[in-house]
N, C-alpha and C positions, 0 to 999 in steps of 0.2 A: 448406322442410325445408333450406334453404339455410344455417343458422347456422353459422359459421366463428369458431372462436379467434383472438384473437391477441395479445397480447403487450406491455405498456406499457413505456414507455423509462425507463432509468436518467439520473437528472442529474448533474451533475459540478458541479464546483467551479472556479473558474477558477484555475491555475497559472502560474506565472512558469516561464517554460522561457527564454527569451532570455539574461537574467544568466547564471545557474546554467551553463550550456553553451558561453557565450560566454567565460567567465573559464576553463573546461576546454580550449576549443580556442585561446585565448590560450597558456594555460601552458603546453599539449603541441606545439603545432606550431610552429614558426618564423616570424617575421615574412616576409609575402610572399605572392603571389597564392593560395597555399593557405589561409593562415589567412583571407583576407580572405572567399574563398569561403565557406571553411566557417560562416565568421559570419554570410552571408548564407542559406547553406541552414538554418542555428535560427530567423533571423528570419521565414522559410517556413516552417519546423515549425510554426511559434507558429499564423502565420497559419491553416493547416491543421487543427491544433486546435479553433481559434474557430469557422472554417465547420465544422465537423462536430459539435461539443459545446458551443458558444455562444449558439446560438439553436436556437428548433422548426424541426424539420424535416420538410417536407412529405413524406408519403405516394407517394412517385414515387421511380422508379429512380435519379434524379439525384442527389437524396440519399443514397440507398445507396450510390451511388460514392464521394461521397466520405465515410462514415464505413469502407467497405471499404479506400480510396484512405490514409485515417490510418493503418487499421490495419494495413495491409502496409505501412507508414514506418514504425512502431512495431518490426513486425521487421525491418526490414534496420538501422533504429538501433540497437537493444538487443546487437547483439555490440560498436558501435564508440563507445559510451560505457561509463562503471564506474557504472551506476548501481547503486548500494548503498546504505544506507542510513551506511557511514561511509565513504565514498570521494563520487562525485556524488547528493546525497541531494536529489529530487525526491518532495516530498509530495502525493500526487493524493486527493481527497478524494469519494465518491461514495455516492447517500443510494439504500438499498432499493427496489427499481423497486414492490413490492406495498405497501409501508409507508406510508399518506396524512398519519401522523404525530396529534396530536396539540390538542387545545384551549392547554395549558400548554408543547407544545414542539412540536421540530419530527421529520420520520419517521427512521427509523433512518438512521444512516451514519457510514462506514468511512473512518480516512486511514489509509492505509501507503504507504510510503515505499520503494515495487516498479516498475516497469517492467510486469512481470508483471500486476500488477495492474491499471494500469490496459489491459493488452493485454486481458485477460479481459473487464473492465465493456464495453469499445469493442467488441468481438466479438458479446457480450448483444446491444447496441443494435443492432448490425448484423442479428443474429438475431428480432430482435424488430421491427424495420421493415421488414423481409424478410416474417413473417409480417402487420405488419399492411397493406404493398401485396397480398400473395395476397390476403386480405379484402375488397378494394376492387374487385379485379378481375372485369370482367364475362363472366360463368359461360356463358352462350348463346352466347359465341363463340369458336372455334377458338383465337384467340391470346391470350383472357384466360384459358383453361381449360391451358394451354400453361404460358404466365407463372405461375400460381397453382400448378403442381406443382413448379417450378423454382424458386420460392421457398420456398412450405413444405421441398422436400428441403434447399434452402441454410439455414435457419431450423433443420431439426433435426440437419443435420450440424454445426450453428456451436452448437446448445444440446449435443450428443454430445460435441464437442471440449473446452466449459468442462468437463463434468462429468468426465473424462480427468486434466486438468492444471489445477484451481484450485489442490486441498491444495497441490500442489509448488509452484505460483507464488507460494501467502501467505505458505505456513509459518504459517499462523494461520486459525484458527476463521472463514469467510468471511460475511456478511452471508445470512439465508435466499433473495434471490432468486438465488443464487450459487454456493447449497449443490449437491452432486454429487444430493441427491434432488431438489431442486427442477428443476434443469435435465434432467435424466434423463428426467424427466414432460415435461418443454417436449418434449423431442425426442421420445418416442412420440407427444405429442396433432399435433407437427408434421408427425411422418410418416404418424399416419392419418388427418390433413385432405390430405395427398398421395395417398395413395390410396385416398380418395375423389374428389376431381377425377378419378383415373384413369376411377373409376367412372361420375363424371359425362360424363366424356369417349367412355364407351363405349358409355356409352347413347343420348347422342346422336349416334352415328355408327350406331348400330342391330348393334351387333355380335352375334355370336351369343351368345344366352340361358346358354349354358353358360360360357360368358367372363365375363358380368359377374355372373352369381352367383358365379363363383369370386373377381373383383374384390369383390364387397359382403361376400361373407363374409371374406375377407382384410382387409377394412376396418373389418368388425366387430369380428376378431380383437385387431388391433390398438388399439380403439375401450378391448376390453377391458382391453388389459394398462394401458392409461392411466389407463381407471378406477380398477382393482385398486392402481396405484402413488398415487393420490393419496386411495385411503383407508384404506392400511396405512400409508401412512409418518404418525408419529409426528406430525413438526414439519409437515404442508402443511393439515392442515384446521383450525391455529391462522388461516391466510393465510384474508385476506376471498376474495381473490382464486380459490383453490382450492373455496372452499365455492360461487363463483358459477359454479365451470366445471364441478365434480361433476356437477350435473344433466343439465349439456349433454354430457358423456361418454356419459352414462348412458343418456338420448336419441336417440345416435348411433347405439351399440350395437345401441338395437334398430330402430332406422330399418333399420342396414347390415344386420340379421339378416334383417328381414321382406324388403327387398328383394332379398336369396340366395333366401330361399323362393319369394317370387313368381318369379323366373328360372327357379327349378330346376321350378317346378310347370307354367311352360309347356315344360320339357323333358320331365315328367311324361308331360305331354297327347300330346306328339308321338308319344313311345314307346308310349304309349296304356296306361299306366299312371294310370287315372285315380282309383283308391283314394289313389292316392301324393298326384295332386295335390291333391285334397281336403285331406289331412292337411297337406299344406304350407300351403296357404291358410289355414287353419284358423289354424295356426301362427301367420302371417301375423296374423292378424288380433288375435290375443290379442297379439303383439308392438307393434302400433300400437295396441292399445285400451290397455295401460301407459303408452305415450307419452301417449297423449291424456287419460289419468286423471292422471297426475304429474307430466308435463310439459310441459303445453298454454301456459305461459306464457312457454316457452325456446324451443320449437320447434312450428311445425305440422305434422300430419300429413294431414291432410283431405284431398287430394288424391291423398296413397297412400293412404290408408283408403278412399275412394270405389272405388280402383282395383283396392285386393284383395278390396273387398266384393259388388264388380261379377262379378270375377271367382271367386268360391267361390258367388254364385248360380248364375250360370249353371253352371258345374260342379258343384254338387248336383241340378241342375235335370237335367238331361242323364245323372248316374248313377244316380236317381232313377228316371226313363222308358225309361230306353236301356241303360245297361250294367252296374248291379249289381254293380261292382266292390266291394270289402271294401275300408274305409278302415282303414288301419294306426294305430297308436300312434305318437305323433311319434319316442318313442323307441327305435323300429323302424326307422325310417328310416335309409336310406344317408346318410353323413354328405357335406356340400357340398364339395367343392375348393377350394384356394386358390391364389391367382394376384398376388404381392407384382412388382409392377412400380416398387416406389420405392424409393431407397435412400438414405440422406441421404451429402450429399455432404460429400467428404473438404476437412478445410481444409490446405489447401497454399498459403502464401502464392507469389506476389499472388496476392489474391482478385480483385482490380480489375481492366479489361481499359486501363485508361488510368496506370499506376503507372510512373511513374520516380522511383529512387533520388537525394534530395535532397545524400545525401552518398557516392555512387558512389564517389568520390577515394580516401575516407577507408580507411584498411586495418582489420578487425577487431579488436578489446582482445587477443582471443587472438595476433594477428598482432605488434600493439602490444608483448603483451608478450616473445614469444618476441624481439619485435627487440630489445627492452632486454637480458634476459640475454643473446643474441647480443653485444650490443656490450660487456655488463662481461666476457663471454668472452673475446672480442678486444684488450680494454683489457687483460686481466691478460695474457695471450700478447704483446702488442706491451711491457710494461712486464716481461716478465721477460727477454724478449730484451736490450731497451735495460741491465735493470739489471744482468746479468750483463756486459756490453758495458763496463760505466761503471765499475763494478767491479775489473774485469781492467785498466783502465787506472790505475785508482786505486792498485791493487797494483804494478803500474807506476812511475807515478811515485814512490809509496812506496821503494821498490828503488833507485829513483834518486838519489832523494831524499839516502837512507843511505847509498850512495856516494858522493854531491857529485859526481854526475856529472848535466850535463854541464861543469860550472863546473870541476872540476880539470883537465879537459883545458885549456880555457883559461886557469886560472890558474898558468900554466907562469913567468910572471914572479915573482910573488911578492905583489906592492905595488901591480898594479891593482886594477879590478874586472872581472870575468870577463861577456862582452858575456851570459850568459843572466840573469845578474843581472839587468844595466841595463836588459835588456828586461823581464824580469819586474818591475819596476820600474813603467818604464813604464806597463805595460798596469795593475797597479794602481792606479793615477793618474791613470790615463784613466775606468776606472769608477766612480771618484768616492772610494777611498781609505776613508778610518776613519768619514768620517762617514756616504759613504752605509749603508753596513753599519749604522753605530748606530743612524741612523735605521727601516731595515727592522727592528732588534730592537726598536725602541720601538712601532712600530707594530704588533707582533703581538698585543699583549697588549688594545689597541681593541679590534682586530678578534675577538678569543676575548669580550671582555665580551659585546660585540655581538651573538655568536652565543648566547650564553650566556641570554642577555633575552631574545631572542624564543625562547627552546627551554622557559624559565617560563615565558612568558606563555601559551603554548601550551598547555603542560599544565594548567597551572592556570587554564582558562576549562573544560577537561576536568574538574578536580577539584571546579569549583564546579557544575556542571552534572548532576552524577554525585552530589553530594551533593543538592541540591534534587531531583531524580529520589530516591533513597533515603528521602528524608522524605517526599512524594508517596506513596511504595510504603506505606510505615510506615502511612499516614494511612488510605490508601484499600484498601489490601491486595489482594484480589484484583481488583478494579475498576480498579485501573491496570495495565489488560492491554497492555501497550505493555512492547517489548524494552526489556530494564535497560540503564542506562550502561553498566554494569560489564562486560556482556557484551558489549556494541558498541563498547566502544571498546580491547578489548585489540590488536588491531592497529595501533589507533594508538599506543596507550601502548606497545606492543614495538616500535614505529619510533621514538618516542622515546626508549627506552633504548638503540637503538641509533645515535643522534644522539648522545646523553651519555658512551657510552663513545669513539665516534670523537673527542667533543671530549678525553676521557682525555689516548687515545693522542698524539694533536695536540700537548697540553699538555705528555707527558714528553718525545715529538722538541724541541719548542721549549727544553726545558730541557738536551739533548743537545747543540745545537748552540748554545748559550751557552756553556755549558762549554768546548766544542773552542773557541770563540771567544776565549774570557778566555785561553787557553792560550798561543793565539799570537797576542795581541793585540798584544803590543812589539815583533816581529819584523817584522809588518803594517805599524806606525806606523814603525819604520826605512827601508822600501821607500818609505813615501811622502816621504822627507825626500830633498833637493836633492842630487843626484850628489856633490858634495862633500863633506856630511857623512855620506850612506853612504860614500867610502870612508875618511874619517876614524874613523868606526865598525867598520872591518872592522881585523882585525889583519895587520901584514905579517910575512911568512918567510924565509927564505932562498928566494933565484931558482933556479929549476930548468932552466934552460933547455939544460939539455943532454939531457934526455928530448924536444925539439920536433920533432926527425927519427927519433925511436925508432920500431921496426914494432908494441908495441903499443899505442903513440897513434894508431894510424893503424887499427889492428884496433879499437880502443874506439869511435874516432869512424866506421868504417862500420857497427858494430855499433847506435850510438846511431840513427845514420840508419835502417839498416831499424828500429828499434823506433818511431821517428815515422812511419814509411811505414805501419804496421800502425794506429797509433794514426789517422791519416787514413783509411785504408780502414774503420773502425771508423766514422767518424763517416761515411763516406758510406751505408754498410750502416743507419745506426740513421737516416737520413732515408726512406732506400726503405724499410723496416719499417712507419713511420708513416705511409706512403702511401700502403701497401695499403688497398684498399676493394671490395669486393661487396657486392650489393643482396642480401639474403637474404630481402626482401618477397615476390620471386615464389614463391622455394619454398616458404614457408611458407604463403602463397595455395593453394602447389598442394596440398600437403599437407591443407588445411583442408578443399580440398572433395573430396579423395578419400578421405580416410579419417574426417572429422568431427573431427579432432583433430589435433594438432601435435608431433612427440617431438622438445621443440627441441634436447635434449642431445645424440641423435642426429647431427642435420642440423648443429647447429654445430660439434660435432664433428669432422665429416667435412671439413667444408668450411674448418675453421683448420687443420686437416692437410694440407691442398690448399693454402692460400695462403700459408703460414708454416712448410712443414717446409723447403723448400729453403735460407729463412733463416736457418732451425736449426740447418743444417749447416753455411753459412758462417761463423756465429758461434763453433761446436765447433774451426772450422778457423783461425780468427782466436786464439782461446785457447793452441790445441795450438802455432802460431808465435809466441807472445809467451813462450811458457813457455820455447821451445828458444832464444830470443833473450836472454832473461834469464840463464839457465843460462851462457849463451856471457857474457855482459857481467858478470858478478861472474866469471866464473875469467879474464880479461883484465882484471881489473881489480885482481885479487889481483897478477897480476904484475907491474901499474904500479906499484901502491903498494911494491913491495919495492923499484922501481927507482929512489924518491923517495928523498930525506933525510928521515928520520923527526928532529922536534925539535918542543921543546915549542911554539914559534910558529908553527910548524906545522900541528900538531893541534887549535892553539887557532882559528888562522883556518881552517883546513878545517869546522871545528865551527859556526863563526858560517853560511859560506857553507850548510852544510847545512840550518842553522835558517833559513834566509833563503828557500831554494828549498820548503823544507816548507810554511812562510809562505805564501807565493803560492800554492801549490796547497791551503791549505785556504783562503784567500782567495776564489779561485774559487767553492770546495765551499763553502762558507758561503755565499756571496753565491748561488749555484744553490739552497741547503735554502731559504733566507729569502723567495727569490722564488719558489720553489715555496709555503712555507708559507703566504703573502700571499694567494697565488693559490687555493690550498685555502681560504682562510676567507673571499673572496668567494667564493668556490664554494657557499661551503657556505652562506652568506649567503641565497640565493637559495634553496635547497635547502629553506631552514630557514623561510624566506617562505611557499613553497609549503604546506608542514607547516602551517606558522600559517593560510592562508587555508584549508586542510581543514580543519581541527580547526574556523577560525569558521563555516567554511558549517555544519557537520555540527551546533554547538551550535546555530545558528540555527535548523536545520530543527526540532530537536529541542526549540527554545523553542518553535514554531510549532506542533508534534504537540501539545505538553504543554498552550499555551492550548487547541487544539481540545476535547483531549482533557477537560479543566477544566468546560468548558462543556457538553460532554453529560454530563458528571457531575452539574453543576450543575441542568440541564433533567432527569435523571433524579430526583435527590433529591427535587426541585420537584411531580412529578408521584405519589411517594410518599407513601402515607398518614401522616401526623404523628404516628398513636400508633395501637400494634397495637387487632384489632378488637376487642369485644367485646359483653356478652349485655344487650339491652335489656329494661328490666322491663315486666312483658305488661303492665301496664298503661297502657305506653307504645305499645302495638303498634296501633292504632289513631291515627290523624294526627288531629290537634285541629284544628277552624277554626281559619283565622287572624281575629283580631277587630282590626275598624279603628276600633269604635266602644268605647266602656266594657267592661273588664272585669265582669261579672256578679258577686255578693258569693256567699258559701257558702248555699245553703238547707239548711232544714230537712225532712227527708224524713218526712211522715205516714203512718200503716200506712192499709192498706186495711180496709176491713170490707166484705164480701159481704152485700147486701143483694138482698132479693128482690123489685122494683118491678114493676106494672103496666107503666108510663110516666117515660122522665126526663125531668127539668123541661127547660122549653126555655134554649139558648144565653143564658146571660149575653151583657151586653154588653160589649165590650172598654172595659177600665181607659183615662184618657188620663192620660199619666207625662208628665215633665222627661223629657231628658238627664241632665242632673245628678243626677236620685236614681236610676244607675243603677249605683252603686259607694258603699257605706256603709264609712265610714272605720274601719280597724283591722282588718276581716275579709279575709284572703286569697280569690282567686280558685282556684276548683276547677277542676280541669285534669282530676279522674276522671272519665271517662263513666258513666252510670249504666247497672247493667246492666238486658238485656232492652227497650230501647227500640231503634227503628226508627233509620236514617240522618237525620242533620240535613234537613230540607228550606230554609231561609230562602236568601234572596238570599246571595249571597258579599260584599257589601260592608258587611254588619252583622253583629257578633257573634252566635252562637248557640250554644245548649245543644243536648243532645240532643231529638227530638219527643215532644212531649207526646201522653197516650195521646187516644182517641177514646170517642164514645160507641157503646154497642151498638145497633142497631136503626135508626139513622141513618145510612145508607153516604152521604151527600150531604153530611156537614157536618162539620167540625174546625176543632178550635183550638189554640193554642199556649198551653201553660199554663207557668208558671214550672219552670223545670227542677227535677225530684226532688218537685215536690208533683204527686200523683194525689188531688183528694176526688173523683170520679167512676168511682174503678176498680172499682165493683162495676157499672156498666151496660154493662160490655166494652166495646168498640174499635167504630171505624167509618172507615171511608175515603174523605176528602174530594176530592171532581172537582178533576182539574188544573187546571179555568179558574179556582176559587176560589184557587188558590194564590198566584200575582201576584199576589193584593189581602192575601195574609197580612203583618203587619210581625212582627219578630224581636222575642223577650222580654225587655224591659228592668226590672230588678226594683225594686219600690215604694220610696218613702221611709219612715221607720217611722210618721209624719204624713201627713194627707193632702195632697192637692195641693192647692192655692187653688184653691176652686169647686167640689170635689168632695164627697159625706161619704162616710163608711162603707156597706159592704153591710149591708144589714136582715139582721136575723135572727141578730145575734151580740150578745150581752151586749157589751156595751163594758168590763168589767173582764175578759173573757176574748178580749180584741179582736189578735187576732197581725196583723203588719204584710202575710200574703201570704196570708190568708184570704178566700174568696169567699163567697156569698151563699148560704147552706146551707137545706132545708126545712126547714119548723118541725116533724115528726113525727121529724127525724133529730139524734141525739147527736152533737154535735160529735166530732169523730175524734183520736184519740192518738197519738200523736208516735212513730217509733221510739225516737229519741235524744232526751235533754233538750234542751230549748230552751233557745239564745242567751241 
């Protein structure tokens, strides 16, 4: 009776994990110990997959441990890598566990770029291996019974988990073995077998019959549910596996029901309900008879049948001679209770007791994405504060330059170069002068062109692959059942569009910087000249030495000194703002663990306000201080200007000094802008290279998937019939024997003339013939069998036509005549003994002329001799043909 059902394992193709995962680690994490450790972990993950899927697994707990450890690692690594078709694309190929393939092609398989698909198939193999291990247990021992129950419940839970998650994990139609209907049925089967194991355990422990009856009845109920699931699902009966399982389930249902009735009958006997005892035993007998008659080749019930038979005989004897209790109908019996002691094991990773996460230090992708967005928010906050301060500084410099300060205070002599102008000229020369700034301007177009080429090449790869996919989709129509490239590449195209927009804006910014440089180029070149040439280029004016000791000059110098102090404070504040750091990963991990999701915006804004709130206040205070000081400087400069002697020479000199001061400020700003632009293009090059690698990887994965799909389609097309079905003519419905010798020529059919004869003539001797005479040139062979003839009986190595008529009244003799010729039809038919059939020779038609050494048969005039005629009786007229002779 101990026939248990196990599930075969799925088979997987080899997958390259090291290269794509290592590339992601290298691109995402900086060079260091963490990167090296993650790459080693990737290699260990690849080894673990090969151990779990790359070799045949023994039906042992250690093999199951490897499978479950790999499943746990997949669950742990899923949130830490961006596994998807348009990011980290890994294509996993699995074959259907129940499809054995055909002569012209392999079994059904499915290839998907989905880690959820890999997890589902690995868990299926874990459940299948658990069922195989359970079926191998020794059920005569307590340890074997406990292990079997444990593994059946694990298998049931795993199949049930796949049923609930497979459609969301795949986002497409799965293969039949992992479809919700199939795994739901397998889950019921495993649960029923686990309940049966508990029944066996209770029986071996000799528990109370009431408990055993309830356990058996519950097992019968589980088997009934599984049987109905197999019987009424449309796609399951098409599978050979379930066609073999179906009778076992039906047999097990009957057996468990019979056991329940048997133990309930014992309980009835104890209660002195002897009629109920007999009724239940009779029902049990009918159940085991059903199993023995229908499912004996699957399950043996001889021991159970004998046990029930003995109990029924004894019960009937006692009731007939002693108790005389009425035997009720089966439908009137009280229903047996049920006791479900089994429950499908919940699938909550980790399932392996020895599991350790290979990527324990790596944060999940949700945290990485949140960290990325937080970094962008932080950069925006820092840039906003720093940009505000730089704009204020530029405004201050512009106002002072328009007032020719501090040069106006230093140029009281009217003929010497102000010290501030000399310092600014030296600063420009030290920074490289015109040559450095022109070199930076020349480098920008090259960097821009390089970035454009990388972006264009990346998008071209997507365009080419998408074009190929569209052509194949239009060619194969619905058979091309994979995600359209147009839909798959939408995120990448949106990202590429953003890059192109960024480049266009950068080109506009470059143009603004170049125009500003052209505006101040002349004065910047003047500042780069030696001091003597610079002095000669600046016009001289009347001296204003009388203002050197005035109060207004002292006030202006004091105010300018305060402005310089504000600028220095801003530089220090800018450094402090850039140095602020805070590790948000711990906050994001805590939120993910508590809520299962991360509210990145709320957490980030709260932390940024806390970190940069005080700095923002200090920036605003600096702006207010500068605004107040600039107002005072403008008022003091107006008073200073009214005291100065005004003439054309002085105005011209002051205008030149203003331009020189403005040129210095512009040089500093343009140089900063060009350096930022160069850095921007270089950083963008790295980002675009990553984008290019991403496009290259997904295109390569799509090409691999395309090749696999094309291969499957070719095999599918090869298995299809080359032409539509058509009706076969009626005359071809009977198979024609294969001729290995010469093909006989058409024969003329002679009419049958019934005549009553007292005794048939003796059988004529067989004619001699040569094989060359078997075919007559010019006459095509006839493949149409004659109606009314029995099946051919010649040896298969010779060509043969339909069998020949036999003689009536001679049950022991028969001889084959030429096909279609029946000169002895009037004498009826007889059967030839089997002992003479091997000695018979197949018919070969005669030549028109007699063979050498053989004369024609007597009894026929020479003028009417027919090549196929035999010796006739003297008193019988020659037969007339049905059709004209050739």
